[in-house]
N, C-alpha and C positions, 0 to 999 in steps of 0.2 A: 535384240531382246535375249538372244543366247548369251551374248558377252555380259549383259546386266546380271543375268542368273548365275553366271560363273562367278563374278566378283561377289555377289551376295553370299554365294556358298563359301568363297574364300574367307570372308569376313567371319561367317559363323563358326567356322572350324578352326580360326586362328588361335594358337595357343597363347601368343603374346598380346593379345588384344587386337582392336580393329585396325585392319589394313584395308582401307576403303577403295583403293584404286581409282578407277575413273568415275565411280558412281557417287554423286553428292552425298555427304552424311545425312543431310536433312531428308532426302529422298528414301534412303534406306530406313531411317527411323519411321517415316510415314508408312512405308511398305510393312515392316515388322512391328510396328507400334511399340518400339523400345521406350521404356521410361528415361528420363533425363539421367545421365551418367557421365563419368569421366574416368573410364578404366585406366588409360594410359597415365592420367594425373595421379590416380590412386597408386600406380606401380611406381612412379617417380618419387612420391612422397615416402613410401615404403623403403625405396632405395636409400634415401637420405637417412631414414631412421636406422637402418641396418649398417650404415657405413660412417655415420658422424655421431661422436660421443655427445650426450646431453640433448641431441636433437629433439627427442621425445618431450622434454620439458617445455618446448616451445609450442607444442600443439595439443598437449594432453587436456587442457581446460576446454578447448573448443571441440576436439573430436573425440567421439566414442566409437566403439566398434561397429554399431548399427548404422553410422552415417556411411559406410563403404557400401558400394553397390554389389560388388562380388562377395560371396560367402567366404571364398578363399582369403580375400583380403581382410575380411572381418575376423577370421581366426587368427591370421598373422598379427594383425594390430592387437588383438586380445592377448596374445602371448607376449608381445612387447610391453604391454601395460603391466602384465603380472610380473615380468622381470624387473621393471622399473620399480614397482612397489616393493619388491624384494630387495632392492638396491643391488641388483646383479647387472653385469655388463651386457650390452645388447649387441650382438652380431648374428650372423647367419648361423653359426654353431649353437650358441646359447638358445636362440630362438627355436631351432630345430628340436633341441631337447625338451623345451617347454611344450612345443606342439605334441610331441610323443606323449608326455605326460597327460596332456589334455585329450589324447586320443584323435588328434585331427592332423597328424603328420602326413600320412598317405593321402588324405583328402585334399590337402593344399598342393599336392604334386611332389612332395619330399625334397630332397636336396636338390633336384634338378631345377624345381621352380624357384627355390630360394637363391640359387646361383644365378639365375636369370635376372632376379631382382637386383642382386648386388652388382651386376655387370652393366646395368642401364647407363650409370654415370651422370645422375642427376646432380644439380647444384643445390647446396644447403642454402644459398641466397634465395632461391625460389620457394623455400618451405612454406612460408606464410601464404604466399600466392597459391600454392598447391592446396593448403588447407582450406582457404577461402572457396576455392572452385569445387572441392569436394563437398564442403558443407552446403554451398548454395545448391548443388545438384540433389543433395539429400532433402533440403527444404523444398525444392521443386516437386520431388517425388511425394513428399508429405502433403504438399498442397493438392496434388493430383488425387492422392488417396481421400482427403477430406471432401474434395469436390465430388469425387465419384460416389462417396458414401451419402452426401446430401442429395445428389442427382437421383440416386436409387430410391431413397426414402421419399423424396418429393414426388416420384411417379407413383408411389403407393397411395391409393385413395384413403386408407385408414390411417395415415400419418397425422398426428397432430402438428400443424404448421408452427404453432407458438413454440412448442417444445423442439421442433426441428430447427427453428431460427436460433433458439438458445444454444442448441448443440453446435451449430455452425459458428456462432459468435464465440463460443468457448474455445472451440478447437483453434480458430483463427488467433484467439488472443494467446493461447498456449504457443502456437507457432511463432507469432511475433516476439513473444518473450524469449524464445530460444534463439531467435535471430539477432537480438540486441547483443552487442559484444563490447564490454568495457575494457579499454586498454589501460595498462599500468601507466601512470602519470608521473613524470619527473617533478620534483619539488619546484624547480625553477619555473615550470610552466604554470603554477598556480600561486606563485608567490606574490605576484602583483595583485591578484584578486583578493588574497587574504589581506594584504596591506590596505587595499581600498575599503575593505569591511572594517578594518580597525580605525581608519580614518573617518569613515561614516559613523561608526559608534561614538567617536570623540565628539562629533558634531551633534549627536542626539542627546537630548536631555537624559541624564543618568547613565549614559554610555551603553544604552541597549542595542543589541545586535539583531534582535528578532522583533516579531509583531507583539505589541504592547496590548494589554487587556484593560487597563485602568484599575486592576486589583494591585494596589502598590506592593504589598509583600509578595504576592505571587509573582509579579514581574521581577522582583529582585532575585527570587530563587531561580527563575528560568532565564533571566535576561531577555524576556520576550520569547514567544514561541519561535523556534529556530527553523531556518529552511532545511529541507531535506531530511526532516525528521518524522517519524510515525509516533504519534502520542496518543496513549490510550487513557480515557477518563472512565472509570467504572464505579459502579454503585449498585446496591440492592434497590428494588423499586421504591419510590417515593422519596428518594434522597435529593433529587433535583438535577439530574443529569442534562436533560434537555433544556431546562431554564438556564442552567449554568452556561452552556455553550452558546445559546442564543444571546445571553448577556454579552459574552465575550464577542460574538459576531457583530452585535450592534456597536460595541465600543470600537472594534477594529475598523468598522466601515465608516461610523460617523465621526469619532473623535480623531482617527488617524487617516481616514479616506483610503483604507486598504480593502480592495474588492474581496469578498468572501463567498464561496459557494457552499450552500447547505444541502446535502442529500438526505432527505427524510424518508425513511423506509416505513414509518409507522404513522406519523401525523400529516394531515394534509396542509397544503400551504396557507389555507384560510386559518387553521389553528395555529400555525406558527406565527403568522403576521398578527394575529389577535394578541398573542403573547407579547409580541413586540410593541403593540399599542399600549398594553397595560404598563409595559416597562417604561416607555417614554412619557406617558400621560400622568403617571403617578396617581392613577384613579383605581381603587380596589377592583380586583378582577370580577368579583360577583356582580358589581354595578355595571361593569362593562358588557358582561355576558347578557344581563337582563335588559340593557339599555335604560336602566333606571338612573338617568342623569339629570341633574338640575340644569338650569340655563348657564350658570357659572361653569359647571362641569363640562358641558358641551363645548363651551368657549375655550376652556383649558384643553380639552381633547383636541380640538381642531387647531389649536395654536401650536401644541407641542408635537404632534404627529408629522408636521411639515418636514422635520428633519429626515423622516423615513422615505419620503417621496424621492429624493435624490441619493439616498443610501446605496452604495454599490454592493447590495446583498442579493444573491441569486439563489433561488430555491427550487429544487427539483424533488417532487413528492411521489416519484414512481415507485410503486410497491413492488416487492419481489424482484428488485434489481440484482442483476448478476455482476460479478466484479469486472468482467470484461466490458460491459455496458457502462458501468460507472467510469472506468478509466478512460474510455472513448469520449465520454461526455466531459470529463475533467479536461483532457487534452484540448478539446474544442473551446471550452471555456477560458482556458489559459491562453489560447491563441487569439480569441476574438475579445475577451473581456479582461485579460490580464490579471486573473485572480491571484491572490497572494496566500490564500489558506483555503483548505478543503475541510468540511466538517461532516462526519457521517453518523447518522442517528438511526439505528445503531448496528454495530458489527455483526452480531449474531442474526440479524434479519436478512443479511445479504447471502447470496448463494454463488457457487462456482459452477453453475449450470453449464453443461457442455464440455466440462474439463474433466481430466482423469483423477479420481480420488476413490479410495476404499472405505472411508468412514467419514463421519462428521469432523472428528478431530483433523483428518488429513484435509478435508474441505476448508476448515477454518485457517489451517496452516497455509494452504494456497492463497486464501483471501488476504491474511496478514502479510505474507511475503509479497504479494502483488501490491498491496497499499504502501509497503515500504519502497518497492521499487519505483512506485508512481511519485512519492514524495522526492526521491532522488532525481527522477527524470525531470520533474517540473520545477525542482529546486524551491519547493515551498513546504511549509509544515502541513501534515495531514493529521487531523484530530478525529479519532474514531471512539465513539461511545460504545461501552461494553457492560453487559450484565455479570453480576456476581453469582456464584453458585450459592447453594443454601447452607454452606459451611458456616457463614456468619450467624445464621439464626439458630444453628444447633450448638453454638457455644454458649457459655454462661452469660448472664445479664451484664456482668462487669467486664466482659471480653468480647465486645462487638466491634472492635476496630477492624476494618477489612485488612487483609493479608494478600500477598501476591498469589499464594496458593488458592485463594478464593476465586480467582478468575476462572470463567468457564473456558474449557480448552486451554488452560493456562499455559501449558508448554510452548506452543506456538506463539502465542500473543505475547507472553513476557519476553520470549527470545528476540523477536522481531522489534519490539517497541524500544524507542530511544528513551521514552519517559512514560511511566505509569503513575497515574493520579487517581486517588480515591476521593469520593464525597462521602462524608459521615456526618450524621446529625445525632449525636448522643441523646438528645432530647426525645427522638422518636422511639428509643428503647427505655424510656423512663429514667435515664441518667440525668439528673438534674444539676450536677456541679462536676467541675473537673477536678484533677488531682490537686490543684491549688485553692480549691474551694470557691472558684468563680462560677457563676450561674451559666448554665448551658441552655437557658431559654432563648430561642431564637438565634443560636449559633450553629454554624456550619463549619466543619473541619474539612479542609482541603490538604489531603495527605499525599505528598509527593514521596511515593514508595521506591521508585526507580528512576534514576537520572544519570544517563551515560556521560553528560558533560557537565555536571554540576552536582551540588549537594542536595540531599533529601531533607525532609522536614515537614512541618505542619503549619498552615496558614489559617487563621480563624477568621471567618466572615460572618457578618450579620445577616440574618434571615428574617425578614418582615413579611409574615404570611399575608396579612391584609392588602399589602402593595405587591405581592408576589415578586420578591425583590431580594437579591443579594447585594450587599454593600460592604465597604471597607469599615472595619471596627476603628473607632478613634481610640488610640493607644495612649492618649494623655492620661495621666493618673486619675484626674477627677472623673473623666468620662468612663474609664475602664473600671473603675470601682463602683460606678453608679449602678443601682439596681436595673438590670436589663429591661424589665417591664416598664420601668419609668422612662428609660431612653427610647424605647419602642414607641410609647404613647406621644412622647414629645416629637418624635420624628414624624409620626403620622399627621399630628396638628400642623407641623411645619410644612409638609408636603401638600396638605389640603388647602393651606392659606397661601402658598407661594405662587407666584406667576411667572417664575424663572423657567427657562428651559431645564429639562431633566439633567441633573449633575452626572458628568461622565463617570464619576468614581462609584455610582450606584448601579447595582446590577440586579436583574429581574429574576423572579422565580415563577413557577407554574401555578396553575389554578388548583382548586381543591380536589378531593378524592385522590386518584392515583395520577396526578397531573405531571408528574416529573419524569 
């Protein structure tokens, strides 16, 4: 026992780090309750940074000063970071001068300790391995911190368990996000993948590389919703956001057999499915809601909703969902169901509960950045609905077209989004004709305001309120010049008399009131 104490004291007083002697490291850590650490590895990494030019560039994206266990090493690494930022050479002398400027020179042990670091003789070949070890120890300490915090709060009888679980979930999500490391990829490594996508596009009708919506003109602009992208669909209330994405989800799932996940933070799954029923049945929404159907309409309903029974559409209507919970569910759906698209209705109803933020703008920034990361991780498009602020309403009657600045918390959303799409119905504001004199009655404008990988522009879709439906506009000269009210009435008559399955090019809208 005496020898054990002696070795323990030697470890504690060691200037150069742990010299464990005959006592197992695990036993000492148990006795002293030391947190996970790799002090000698930290010394080895700092040695490489002090003695090898450009070594800092290899680790700067992974390591921050706080990942080091010893404060001494944090200060030294911080000084190295500052020198690198100032594009100055990095060695023991320059680091010493920077430490003096920071008032940390004596605290780190002065020239003596810097000399010790330069004499270790570590290999630059091991730099990446050093960084990984140090970062893993940091994550382990952070994990212990989270677990301890959760444990302490759980023992408190006054703790709200739901809030505590959200806190734990958020903290773990943040920790996991920091753990994920994306390596630089050589062109050669992904060249075959890109060629395969081009080959697949050639085989597809129209050369589409993404998920098609059956909105002909929209698909031409987007080339289909692209994998690994975050797409924002925004509008003021009553413009048709929910109905629009439901329409796309139906078409993706039924027309192209692409599994789609819908996360609805506002409407129940019953409400959403009812809208899908109105969509495919082509029976006016008011009649569906009241159940006021003739025998022929009941038969029409039963016949046409059969396509929904096998449709790979998955709905989660959990209210007040956090971004970490959504990402966890999305990963499971991707693994178990092979989903090809995620739709979120809507972004502003989501929270970053349990995560670190100082304002709602920062919270939305965390959410949008996380959704972008999720799209890249699962390699599928993520489509998120978003509300516009009141800037649209405050402008003049003839200037109601949405702008990027109208996005709520627009900075983060606009920056993270690969594509921003607005839904605008001029008719809603009493604007009866467009600039070319065409009627706006029943017309919805789908405005592509931002598109990282393509062009911007506006697609006009037909909106038939009685059928709660978006559909392609026939751009043939005769139809396009026809009075829109006449076209609408003709369409309704056709829908009511037809026994065919719902045409894939026609899209749904929402019910009356503020259904959209």
